[in-house]
C-alpha positions, 0 to 999 in steps of 0.5 A: 216277256214279249206279252208284258213288252206289248201291254206297256207299250201300249199303254205308253200310246194310249198314255201320248195319244191322251195327251198330245196336244197335235190333232190327227197323230199316228202314234206306234212302237217306233214313234220318237215321242220326244223328235216328234213333239208328239209331248211338251216335256211337262207330259213327258215327265207326266208319263215317267211319273204315271209309268212309275206309278202304273207298274211301281216301278224306279226309273233313274235318272242316268236311264232317262237320259238315254236318248233312246228312251225317246222311242215308245218301243225302248221304254217299253222294253225298259219298263218291262225289264224293271217289272221282270226284275222286282 
């Protein structure tokens, strides 16, 4: 499971790096992509849709409303748990 979490976390980090409007950012597992303004609301929604498509999962609005889901590591863990439960 740890390998899957690491893979998903890397996917999220690369997505943020490729889609941020900020210059010279540092993204890691503890990055809060909303509070740190790494992604705007459209880019965040796009990332969620990309994760759902890439990993054939569905994240509920209630799950996404949880503020902890704004942290790269927590989001990666949620995605990995959804993958494992398929």
